[in-house]
C-alpha positions in Angstrom: 85.6 116.0 102.1 84.7 119.4 100.8 81.8 119.9 98.3 84.3 120.7 95.6 85.0 117.0 95.3 81.5 115.9 94.5 79.2 118.9 94.4 77.0 117.5 97.2 76.0 118.8 100.6 75.3 115.4 102.0 77.0 114.6 105.3 80.3 112.7 104.8 80.6 109.2 106.2 83.6 107.9 108.2 85.9 105.5 106.4 89.4 104.1 106.9 91.8 103.3 104.1 95.1 103.5 102.4 96.5 103.9 98.9 98.3 101.5 96.6 102.0 102.2 96.6 103.6 103.4 94.4 100.7 105.8 93.6 98.8 105.4 90.4 95.6 106.2 88.5 93.1 103.8 87.1 91.9 104.8 83.7 92.9 107.8 81.5 93.7 111.3 82.7 91.1 113.9 82.0 91.7 115.7 78.7 93.6 119.0 78.8 91.6 122.0 77.3 92.7 122.8 73.8 93.2 126.4 74.6 95.9 125.5 77.2 97.6 123.2 74.7 97.8 126.0 72.1 99.1 128.6 74.5 101.4 126.2 76.4 100.4 127.9 79.7 99.3 125.2 82.1 99.6 127.4 85.2 95.8 127.8 85.4 95.1 124.1 85.0 93.6 122.7 88.3 93.0 119.0 89.0 89.5 117.7 88.8 89.3 116.5 92.4 86.0 114.6 91.9 87.5 112.6 89.1 90.5 111.5 91.2 88.5 110.6 94.3 85.7 108.8 92.4 84.9 105.3 93.7 85.2 103.0 90.6 84.1 99.7 92.2 83.2 97.9 95.4 84.7 94.5 96.1 83.3 92.1 98.7 85.8 90.1 100.7 84.9 87.6 103.4 84.8 90.4 105.9 84.3 93.8 104.2 83.2 95.8 101.3 86.3 97.5 99.9 85.8 100.6 97.8 88.5 101.4 95.2 89.0 105.0 94.0 90.5 106.2 90.7 93.6 107.4 92.5 94.1 103.8 93.8 92.6 104.4 97.3 91.2 101.4 99.2 88.5 102.2 101.8 86.1 100.4 104.1 83.4 101.7 106.5 84.2 101.1 110.2 81.4 100.1 112.6 79.2 102.9 113.7 79.8 102.0 117.3 83.5 102.9 117.1 84.5 106.1 118.8 85.5 109.2 116.8 89.2 109.9 117.6 88.8 113.5 116.3 86.7 114.3 119.3 89.3 113.1 121.9 92.1 115.2 123.4 95.3 114.9 121.4 97.3 111.8 122.3 94.6 110.1 124.3 93.8 106.6 123.3 90.1 105.8 122.6 88.4 103.4 125.0 87.8 100.9 122.2 91.5 101.1 121.0 92.0 97.3 121.1 88.8 96.7 119.1 89.9 99.3 116.5 93.4 97.7 116.3 92.0 94.3 115.6 89.6 95.7 113.0 92.5 97.5 111.2 94.4 94.2 111.1 91.4 92.5 109.5 91.0 95.4 107.1 94.6 95.1 106.0 94.1 91.4 105.2 91.1 92.4 103.0 93.2 95.0 101.3 96.0 92.5 100.7 93.6 90.1 99.0 92.9 92.7 96.4 96.6 93.8 96.2 97.6 90.2 95.6 94.9 89.7 92.9 96.0 92.9 91.2 99.6 91.7 91.0 98.4 88.7 89.0 97.0 91.2 86.5 100.0 93.4 86.2 99.2 96.1 88.8 101.9 95.9 91.4 101.8 97.5 94.9 103.5 96.9 98.2 101.2 95.0 100.6 99.2 97.1 103.1 100.0 97.2 106.8 97.7 98.3 109.6 100.0 101.3 110.5 99.4 102.6 106.9 95.6 102.7 107.3 94.1 106.1 108.3 90.8 107.8 108.7 88.9 109.5 105.9 85.6 110.5 104.5 83.2 109.1 101.9 80.6 111.3 100.3 78.4 110.7 97.3 80.6 108.2 95.5 83.9 109.8 96.4 86.5 108.9 99.1 89.7 110.4 100.5 91.9 110.1 103.5 91.7 113.2 105.6 94.0 112.6 108.6 97.2 110.7 109.2 97.8 107.8 111.5 100.7 105.6 112.5 102.5 103.7 115.2 106.0 104.6 116.2 106.5 106.1 112.7 104.3 108.0 110.3 103.3 106.7 106.9 101.9 109.7 105.1 102.9 108.4 101.6 99.9 106.1 101.8 97.7 108.3 103.9 97.4 112.1 103.5 100.2 112.8 101.1 98.3 111.7 97.9 95.5 114.2 98.5 98.0 116.9 99.5 100.0 116.3 96.3 96.8 116.4 94.2 95.7 119.8 95.6 99.2 121.1 94.5 98.9 119.6 91.1 101.9 117.4 91.8 100.6 114.2 90.0 102.8 114.0 86.9 104.7 111.0 88.1 101.6 108.9 89.0 101.5 105.9 86.6 98.4 105.0 84.7 96.9 101.6 85.6 94.5 99.5 83.7 90.9 99.8 84.7 90.3 96.5 82.8 92.9 94.8 85.2 91.0 96.3 88.2 87.7 94.8 86.8 89.3 91.4 86.5 90.8 91.6 90.0 87.4 92.2 91.6 86.6 88.5 91.5 89.6 87.7 93.8 89.6 84.3 92.3 93.2 83.4 93.0 93.7 85.5 96.1 90.9 83.8 97.9 92.2 80.4 97.1 95.6 81.4 98.5 94.0 82.9 101.6 92.2 79.6 102.3 95.7 78.0 102.7 96.8 80.7 105.1 95.6 84.3 105.7 99.1 85.5 105.3 99.8 84.1 101.9 98.2 86.9 99.8 100.4 89.5 101.6 103.6 87.5 100.9 102.6 87.1 97.2 102.0 90.8 96.9 105.3 91.4 98.7 107.2 89.1 96.4 105.9 90.9 93.3 106.7 94.3 94.8 110.2 93.4 95.8 111.0 91.8 92.5 109.6 94.9 90.6 112.0 97.1 92.7 114.9 94.8 92.0 115.2 93.6 95.6 115.8 90.0 94.6 116.8 88.7 98.1 113.7 90.0 99.7 111.6 88.7 96.7 113.1 85.3 97.1 112.4 85.2 100.9 108.7 86.1 100.4 108.4 83.6 97.5 110.0 80.8 99.6 107.6 81.4 102.5 104.7 81.0 100.0 106.2 77.8 98.5 106.7 76.3 102.0 103.0 77.0 102.9 101.8 75.6 99.7 103.8 72.4 100.1 102.6 72.0 103.6 99.0 72.4 102.5 99.4 69.9 99.7 101.2 67.4 101.9 98.5 67.5 104.6 95.9 67.2 101.9 97.7 64.1 100.6 98.0 62.5 104.0 94.4 63.1 104.9 93.4 61.1 101.8 95.2 58.0 102.8 93.1 55.1 104.2 93.4 54.4 107.9 94.1 50.7 107.2 95.4 48.8 104.2 94.1 45.4 105.4 91.2 44.4 107.7 92.0 44.1 111.4 95.6 45.5 111.0 97.3 48.7 112.0 99.6 48.8 108.9 97.9 51.8 107.4 97.8 53.7 110.7 101.6 53.1 111.1 102.2 54.4 107.6 100.3 57.6 108.2 102.2 58.1 111.5 105.5 57.7 109.6 104.5 60.3 107.0 104.1 63.0 109.8 107.8 63.5 109.7 
């Protein structure tokens, strides 16, 4: 990250992250100078990069500390022991590729905990996938993604494109999101309960909200039904586990009843 973002010469730290999608901004846009409003000439108006990349809060999941920026970026610090892909020849896989892949999958689950919780507070985003997570930099309370990453395809919309658009001033269609909602979502109170049923449930919940918001009713129904099935399975197993082993002393009646409930 260049010093224009934060005014600091401190060495940037490595992070990996993605952005909520569709893109948005938490809080209110910086005020436009009165002189520009009077003249109507906005050609000289430049984005305040530091304002957009500012880390608003840090959220602790079971596995990671997730940093959330004003331009809806989600970031975590990778282990210091991980190799730096920028120092490898182009196209060469790092020796710790499998470790990195598993780490990104775990990070995506942490991101989806927050995305799920945000949906309950009216901030809707598509769930995050490992292929949408890319490398970036953190410096003095600011974070951005600086390089793209992908699998078979490229997913720049949730990687480098937001910063590229910002540098061009192309942010007029970014929706404003409630900073109050973000504050409430930091507790992850509902998302963690859902994750305790199955680690995949928060992503399906986020997906259902996102598909419904886009008018993709069939896809929203499928995601919702998967969640319902997992909830029913959890409640059923909880009910069965509370049944006594026997109804009467020295009999197997209760055991037979529990066996029958398995089906």
